[in-house]
BAGU-42035 format. One record per atom (N, C-alpha, C, O, CB): x, y, z. Coordinates in steps of 0.05 Angstrom, whole numbers, padded with zeros to 5 digits, always signed. Glycine has a CB too. Example, Ala and Ser with C-alpha at 12.3 -4.5 7.8 and 13.67 -1.06 7.14 Angstrom:
2
+00264-00114+00156
+00246-00090+00156
+00264-00066+00156
+00285-00066+00169
+00226-00089+00181
+00257-00045+00142
+00273-00021+00143
+00258+00001+00157
+00268+00023+00161
+00282-00012+00114
This chain:
157
+00165-00067+00417
+00150-00056+00395
+00168-00042+00375
+00189-00032+00382
+00129-00035+00406
+00160-00044+00350
+00175-00031+00329
+00155-00017+00310
+00133-00027+00305
+00192-00051+00313
+00163+00006+00299
+00146+00022+00282
+00160+00025+00255
+00184+00029+00254
+00139+00049+00295
+00144+00025+00234
+00155+00029+00207
+00137+00046+00190
+00112+00045+00193
+00161+00003+00193
+00148+00062+00173
+00133+00079+00155
+00139+00071+00126
+00162+00066+00119
+00140+00110+00159
+00119+00071+00109
+00123+00064+00081
+00109+00085+00063
+00089+00097+00071
+00112+00037+00075
+00121+00089+00040
+00110+00107+00020
+00115+00095-00008
+00136+00084-00013
+00123+00136+00023
+00096+00099-00026
+00101+00090-00053
+00084+00108-00072
+00064+00119-00064
+00093+00061-00057
+00093+00110-00096
+00080+00126-00117
+00084+00112-00144
+00105+00102-00150
+00090+00155-00117
+00063+00113-00160
+00065+00102-00187
+00050+00120-00206
+00030+00133-00198
+00055+00073-00189
+00059+00122-00230
+00047+00138-00251
+00023+00123-00264
+00024+00099-00268
+00068+00145-00273
+00001+00138-00269
-00022+00127-00283
-00017+00127-00313
-00008+00147-00325
-00048+00143-00276
-00022+00104-00326
-00019+00101-00355
-00042+00085-00366
-00056+00070-00352
+00009+00088-00362
-00046+00087-00392
-00065+00071-00406
-00054+00043-00410
-00030+00039-00412
-00074+00083-00433
-00072+00023-00413
-00063-00004-00419
-00054-00021-00396
-00043-00043-00400
-00042-00002-00438
-00059-00012-00371
-00052-00028-00348
-00077-00030-00330
-00094-00012-00329
-00029-00015-00332
-00079-00052-00315
-00100-00055-00295
-00093-00037-00271
-00070-00033-00265
-00103-00085-00286
-00114-00027-00258
-00110-00012-00233
-00116-00031-00210
-00139-00039-00205
-00129+00013-00232
-00094-00038-00196
-00096-00056-00173
-00086-00041-00149
-00063-00032-00148
-00080-00083-00177
-00103-00039-00129
-00096-00025-00104
-00106-00042-00080
-00129-00049-00079
-00108+00004-00103
-00087-00048-00062
-00094-00065-00039
-00104-00093-00048
-00119-00105-00034
-00116-00052-00023
-00094-00102-00071
-00101-00128-00081
-00129-00128-00094
-00139-00150-00101
-00100-00148-00059
-00141-00105-00098
-00167-00103-00110
-00165-00091-00138
-00153-00070-00141
-00187-00086-00092
-00176-00105-00158
-00176-00094-00185
-00199-00074-00187
-00223-00081-00182
-00179-00116-00207
-00193-00049-00194
-00212-00027-00195
-00216-00019-00224
-00197-00014-00239
-00202-00003-00178
-00241-00018-00232
-00248-00010-00260
-00241+00019-00263
-00252+00037-00249
-00278-00016-00266
-00223+00025-00282
-00215+00052-00288
-00202+00052-00315
-00193+00031-00324
-00195+00064-00266
-00201+00075-00328
-00190+00076-00355
-00159+00076-00356
-00147+00075-00377
-00199+00101-00369
-00146+00077-00332
-00117+00076-00331
-00109+00057-00308
-00125+00051-00290
-00105+00104-00327
-00084+00049-00309
-00073+00033-00287
-00046+00044-00280
-00037+00064-00291
-00071+00003-00295
-00033+00032-00260
-00008+00042-00250
+00016+00028-00264
+00016+00004-00268
-00006+00038-00220
+00035+00044-00271
+00059+00034-00285
+00079+00024-00265
+00086+00039-00246
+00071+00056-00303
+00090+00000-00269
+00110-00010-00251
+00120-00037-00261
+00108-00049-00279
+00099-00012-00223
+00141-00047-00249
+00153-00072-00256
+00134-00095-00248
+00131-00115-00263
+00181-00076-00243
+00123-00093-00224
+00104-00113-00215
+00076-00104-00223
+00073-00091-00244
+00106-00118-00184
+00055-00111-00208
+00028-00101-00213
+00025-00072-00205
+00003-00061-00209
+00008-00119-00199
+00046-00060-00193
+00046-00032-00185
+00025-00025-00165
+00014-00003-00165
+00042-00014-00210
+00019-00043-00147
-00001-00039-00126
+00011-00020-00105
+00024-00029-00086
-00010-00066-00113
+00006+00005-00109
+00018+00026-00093
+00012+00024-00063
+00030+00030-00046
+00008+00053-00103
-00011+00015-00056
-00019+00013-00027
-00004-00011-00014
+00007-00008+00007
-00049+00009-00025
-00004-00033-00028
+00009-00057-00017
+00039-00052-00015
+00052-00061+00004
+00003-00082-00034
+00050-00038-00034
+00079-00032-00033
+00086-00014-00009
+00106-00019+00004
+00088-00017-00059
+00069+00006-00004
+00074+00023+00020
+00072+00006+00046
+00088+00010+00064
+00053+00046+00021
+00053-00012+00047
+00050-00029+00071
+00075-00047+00074
+00085-00049+00096
+00025-00046+00069
+00084-00059+00052
+00107-00076+00054
+00132-00060+00063
+00147-00069+00080
+00113-00090+00026
+00135-00036+00052
+00158-00020+00060
+00156-00012+00089
+00177-00010+00103
+00159+00005+00043
+00132-00008+00099
+00129-00001+00128
+00137-00025+00145
+00151-00022+00165
+00100+00007+00134
+00130-00049+00137
+00138-00073+00151
+00168-00077+00150
+00180-00082+00171
+00124-00098+00139
+00180-00074+00126
+00209-00076+00124
+00223-00055+00141
+00243-00061+00154
+00218-00073+00095
+00212-00031+00142
+00223-00010+00159
+00223-00017+00188
+00242-00013+00202
+00209+00016+00154
+00200-00027+00197
+00198-00035+00226
+00217-00057+00233
+00227-00059+00255
+00169-00044+00232
+00223-00074+00213
+00241-00097+00218
+00270-00089+00212
+00288-00106+00216
+00233-00120+00201
+00275-00064+00204
+00302-00055+00196
+00313-00073+00174
+00336-00081+00175
+00321-00055+00221
+00296-00079+00154
+00303-00097+00132
+00304-00083+00105
+00299-00095+00085
+00284-00120+00131
+00310-00057+00105
+00312-00043+00079
+00286-00036+00068
+00267-00028+00082
+00327-00060+00060
+00284-00039+00041
+00259-00031+00028
+00251-00051+00006
+00264-00072+00003
+00263-00003+00015
+00230-00045-00007
+00219-00062-00028
+00239-00069-00049
+00241-00092-00057
+00194-00049-00041
+00254-00049-00059
+00274-00053-00080
+00296-00072-00072
+00308-00086-00088
+00286-00027-00088
+00303-00073-00046
+00324-00091-00036
+00315-00120-00038
+00330-00137-00045
+00331-00084-00007
+00289-00125-00031
+00279-00152-00031
+00269-00161-00058
+00270-00185-00065
+00258-00155-00010
+00258-00143-00074
+00245-00149-00100
+00256-00130-00121
+00240-00113-00130
+00214-00148-00098
+00281-00131-00129
+00292-00112-00148
+00278-00112-00175
+00270-00133-00185
+00322-00117-00152
+00274-00088-00186
+00261-00086-00212
+00279-00095-00235
+00271-00095-00258
+00251-00058-00217
+00303-00103-00228
+00322-00114-00248
+00319-00144-00250
+00331-00157-00267
+00350-00106-00241
+00303-00156-00232
+00299-00185-00232
+00273-00192-00246
+00251-00184-00238
+00298-00196-00202
+00276-00206-00268
+00252-00212-00285
+00232-00230-00271
+00208-00230-00279
+00261-00227-00310
+00239-00244-00249
+00219-00261-00236
+00198-00244-00222
+00177-00255-00214
+00233-00279-00216
+00203-00218-00218
+00183-00201-00205
+00167-00185-00226
+00149-00169-00218
+00196-00182-00186
+00172-00188-00251
+00157-00174-00272
+00128-00183-00271
+00122-00206-00274
+00169-00179-00300
+00110-00163-00267
+00082-00169-00265
+00073-00183-00239
+00051-00193-00237
+00074-00186-00288
+00091-00184-00220
+00085-00199-00195
+00060-00188-00181
+00055-00164-00181
+00109-00197-00176
+00046-00206-00169
+00023-00200-00152
+00033-00190-00125
+00046-00204-00110
+00003-00225-00148
+00028-00165-00119
+00040-00153-00095
+00029-00166-00069
+00043-00164-00049
+00033-00123-00094
+00006-00178-00070
-00003-00193-00046
+00016-00216-00040
+00019-00223-00017
-00032-00203-00050
+00028-00228-00060
+00048-00250-00056
+00073-00238-00043
+00086-00251-00026
+00055-00264-00083
+00080-00213-00051
+00103-00200-00038
+00097-00194-00009
+00115-00195+00008
+00110-00174-00054
+00072-00187-00003
+00064-00182+00025
+00066-00208+00041
+00073-00207+00065
+00035-00171+00026
+00060-00230+00029
+00063-00256+00043
+00092-00260+00051
+00098-00270+00073
+00054-00280+00025
+00111-00253+00034
+00140-00254+00041
+00146-00236+00065
+00160-00245+00083
+00157-00246+00016
+00135-00212+00065
+00140-00194+00088
+00129-00205+00113
+00141-00203+00135
+00127-00166+00082
+00106-00219+00111
+00094-00232+00135
+00112-00254+00145
+00116-00257+00169
+00065-00242+00128
+00122-00270+00126
+00141-00292+00134
+00165-00280+00148
+00175-00292+00168
+00149-00308+00110
+00176-00258+00139
+00198-00245+00152
+00191-00236+00180
+00207-00238+00198
+00208-00222+00135
+00168-00224+00183
+00158-00217+00210
+00158-00241+00228
+00168-00239+00251
+00130-00204+00208
+00147-00263+00219
+00145-00287+00235
+00173-00297+00243
+00178-00304+00266
+00131-00309+00219
+00192-00298+00223
+00219-00307+00228
+00233-00290+00250
+00248-00300+00265
+00235-00307+00203
+00227-00264+00250
+00240-00246+00269
+00224-00244+00296
+00233-00230+00314
+00242-00219+00257
+00202-00259+00298
+00187-00260+00323
+00168-00237+00328
+00163-00229+00351
+00206-00261+00345
+00157-00226+00307
+00138-00204+00309
+00112-00210+00297
+00110-00227+00279
+00150-00178+00297
+00091-00197+00306
+00065-00198+00294
+00055-00169+00292
+00065-00151+00304
+00045-00216+00311
+00035-00166+00275
+00024-00140+00271
+00008-00130+00295
-00009-00144+00305
+00006-00140+00246
+00015-00106+00304
-00002-00093+00325
-00025-00079+00310
-00048-00086+00315
+00015-00073+00341
-00018-00061+00293
-00038-00048+00276
-00024-00034+00252
+00000-00030+00253
-00056-00028+00291
-00041-00027+00232
-00031-00013+00209
-00051+00008+00202
-00075+00005+00204
-00026-00033+00185
-00041+00031+00193
-00057+00053+00183
-00046+00062+00156
-00023+00069+00154
-00058+00077+00204
-00063+00061+00136
-00055+00067+00108
-00072+00089+00097
-00096+00092+00103
-00057+00042+00091
-00060+00105+00079
-00074+00126+00064
-00068+00123+00035
-00045+00122+00027
-00067+00154+00075
-00089+00123+00018
-00086+00124-00011
-00091+00153-00019
-00111+00165-00011
-00106+00104-00025
-00073+00165-00035
-00077+00192-00044
-00082+00191-00074
-00064+00185-00090
-00052+00210-00038
-00107+00197-00082
-00115+00194-00110
-00139+00213-00115
-00158+00214-00100
-00123+00165-00117
-00137+00228-00137
-00159+00245-00145
-00182+00229-00155
-00206+00234-00150
-00150+00266-00166
-00175+00208-00170
-00195+00190-00182
-00181+00164-00187
-00156+00163-00191
-00208+00202-00208
-00195+00142-00187
-00223+00139-00182
-00230+00139-00152
-00212+00140-00136
-00234+00113-00194
-00255+00139-00146
-00263+00139-00118
-00255+00112-00105
-00260+00091-00117
-00294+00143-00115
-00243+00113-00082
-00233+00089-00069
-00253+00077-00049
-00252+00054-00043
-00207+00095-00055
-00271+00094-00038
-00289+00085-00017
-00303+00058-00022
-00305+00042-00004
-00310+00106-00012
-00313+00053-00047
-00327+00027-00051
-00308+00003-00049
-00318-00020-00047
-00339+00027-00078
-00282+00007-00048
-00263-00015-00049
-00248-00019-00023
-00234-00040-00020
-00244-00011-00071
-00250-00001-00005
-00233-00001+00019
-00238-00026+00036
-00218-00037+00047
-00238+00023+00036
-00262-00035+00039
-00268-00058+00056
-00254-00083+00046
-00244-00099+00061
-00298-00063+00058
-00254-00087+00019
-00240-00110+00008
-00210-00109+00012
-00197-00129+00015
-00247-00113-00022
-00199-00084+00011
-00171-00081+00016
-00164-00089+00044
-00144-00103+00049
-00162-00051+00011
-00181-00080+00063
-00177-00088+00091
-00178-00118+00094
-00162-00130+00108
-00198-00074+00109
-00198-00130+00081
-00200-00160+00082
-00175-00173+00072
-00165-00192+00085
-00225-00169+00066
-00164-00164+00050
-00140-00176+00039
-00117-00174+00058
-00103-00194+00063
-00133-00162+00012
-00113-00151+00070
-00090-00147+00088
-00094-00163+00114
-00075-00175+00123
-00087-00117+00094
-00118-00163+00125
-00123-00178+00150
-00118-00207+00145
-00106-00221+00162
-00152-00173+00159
-00127-00218+00123
-00123-00246+00117
-00094-00253+00114
-00084-00272+00126
-00138-00254+00091
-00079-00238+00099
-00051-00244+00093
-00033-00239+00118
-00013-00252+00121
-00041-00228+00070
-00041-00220+00134
-00024-00213+00158
-00034-00228+00183
-00024-00224+00205
-00025-00183+00163
-00054-00246+00179
-00064-00263+00200
-00072-00247+00225
-00063-00251+00247
-00043-00284+00208
-00089-00227+00220
-00098-00210+00241
-00128-00203+00237
-00139-00209+00217
-00081-00184+00243
-00139-00191+00257
-00167-00182+00256
-00170-00157+00239
-00151-00140+00238
-00178-00178+00284
-00193-00153+00227
-00198-00129+00211
-00195-00104+00227
-00188-00082+00217
-00226-00130+00199
-00200-00105+00253
-00198-00082+00270
-00169-00072+00274
-00165-00050+00284
-00210-00087+00297
-00150-00088+00265
-00122-00079+00266
-00112-00066+00241
-00089-00057+00239
-00104-00104+00272
-00130-00064+00221
-00123-00053+00195
-00141-00029+00189
-00165-00031+00190
-00126-00075+00172
-00129-00007+00182
-00144+00016+00173
-00134+00025+00146
-00109+00029+00142
-00142+00040+00194
-00152+00028+00127
-00145+00038+00100
-00165+00061+00094
-00189+00057+00095
-00146+00015+00078
-00154+00084+00088
-00170+00107+00081
-00159+00120+00056
-00137+00113+00047
-00171+00127+00104
-00175+00137+00044
-00167+00151+00020
-00173+00180+00021
-00191+00189+00035
-00181+00138-00005
-00157+00196+00006
-00161+00224+00005
-00153+00234-00023
-00139+00220-00038
-00145+00239+00027
-00162+00258-00030
-00154+00271-00054
-00134+00293-00046
-00130+00298-00023
-00178+00282-00071
-00123+00306-00066
-00107+00330-00061
-00120+00355-00073
-00106+00374-00080
-00078+00326-00071
-00147+00354-00074
-00162+00377-00083
-00152+00388-00109
-00151+00413-00113
-00162+00398-00062
-00143+00371-00127
-00134+00379-00154
-00105+00389-00155
-00096+00398-00176
-00152+00401-00164
-00091+00388-00132
-00064+00398-00131
-00044+00375-00136
-00049+00352-00131
-00058+00411-00104
-00020+00382-00146
+00002+00363-00150
-00004+00342-00171
-00024+00343-00184
+00008+00350-00124
+00014+00323-00173
+00012+00302-00193
-00012+00284-00188
-00025+00275-00207
+00037+00285-00195
-00019+00279-00163
-00043+00262-00157
-00068+00278-00164
-00087+00267-00175
-00043+00252-00128
-00068+00303-00157
-00091+00320-00163
-00096+00323-00193
-00119+00326-00201
-00088+00347-00150
-00074+00322-00208
-00076+00325-00237
-00082+00297-00250
-00082+00295-00275
-00050+00337-00248
-00086+00277-00234
-00092+00250-00243
-00069+00238-00259
-00074+00222-00278
-00117+00250-00260
-00044+00245-00252
-00021+00234-00266
-00010+00209-00251
+00005+00194-00263
+00001+00255-00268
-00018+00206-00226
-00008+00183-00211
-00024+00180-00185
-00042+00196-00179
+00021+00187-00204
-00017+00159-00170
-00029+00154-00144
-00006+00147-00125
+00013+00134-00132
-00049+00129-00146
-00009+00157-00100
+00011+00151-00080
-00003+00139-00055
-00027+00141-00052
+00027+00176-00072
+00013+00127-00038
+00002+00115-00014
+00023+00117+00008
+00047+00118+00004
-00006+00085-00018
+00012+00118+00032
+00029+00119+00057
+00019+00097+00076
-00005+00091+00076
+00029+00147+00070
+00037+00086+00092
+00029+00067+00112
+00047+00069+00136
+00071+00075+00133
+00030+00038+00100
+00036+00064+00159
+00051+00061+00183
+00042+00036+00197
+00018+00030+00199
+00048+00087+00202
+00061+00021+00208
+00055-00004+00222
+00068-00004+00249
+00089+00008+00254
+00064-00028+00206
+00054-00017+00267
+00065-00023+00294
+00068-00053+00295
+00048-00068+00292
+00046-00012+00316
+00092-00063+00300
+00096-00091+00304
+00102-00096+00333
+00115-00080+00347
+00120-00102+00286
+00092-00118+00344
+00096-00126+00371
+00108-00153+00372
+00104-00169+00354
+00070-00125+00388
+00123-00159+00394
+00135-00185+00397
+00114-00206+00401
+00093-00201+00414
+00155-00185+00420
+00118-00230+00390
+00099-00252+00394
+00099-00262+00422
+00084-00281+00429
+00105-00275+00374
């Protein structure tokens, strides 16, 4: 068994789509980043890379490489899944947290779980995605950005 932890944060700005867990969420701002800035998927990918001792998101998808500009983060998750397969691991389970004052995430969590379960070739019961606010504190509480955390357990195939 191997365990990995992931964390990501992106700034909220006007003129960008808000995509979290591969779900486009209607909101007046989106996350700023080189790719689609999917903060939740990035945290999950980093957790997988951590469990595999394979560095981090920037090592595999550098923001200096134009081929990742605007990239769909779910495609990046597919790469992480392929790496898991190559190294002889499968997902045991994942637990993720989205930290955002707004918008409300609850209506979208089930679709995020569906996306991750499908791409990681696992049952929905192995994926947990939850959301919380910071009660108006810090940059997320001030609605300046959104962060996410993820922890994964990988098991040998």
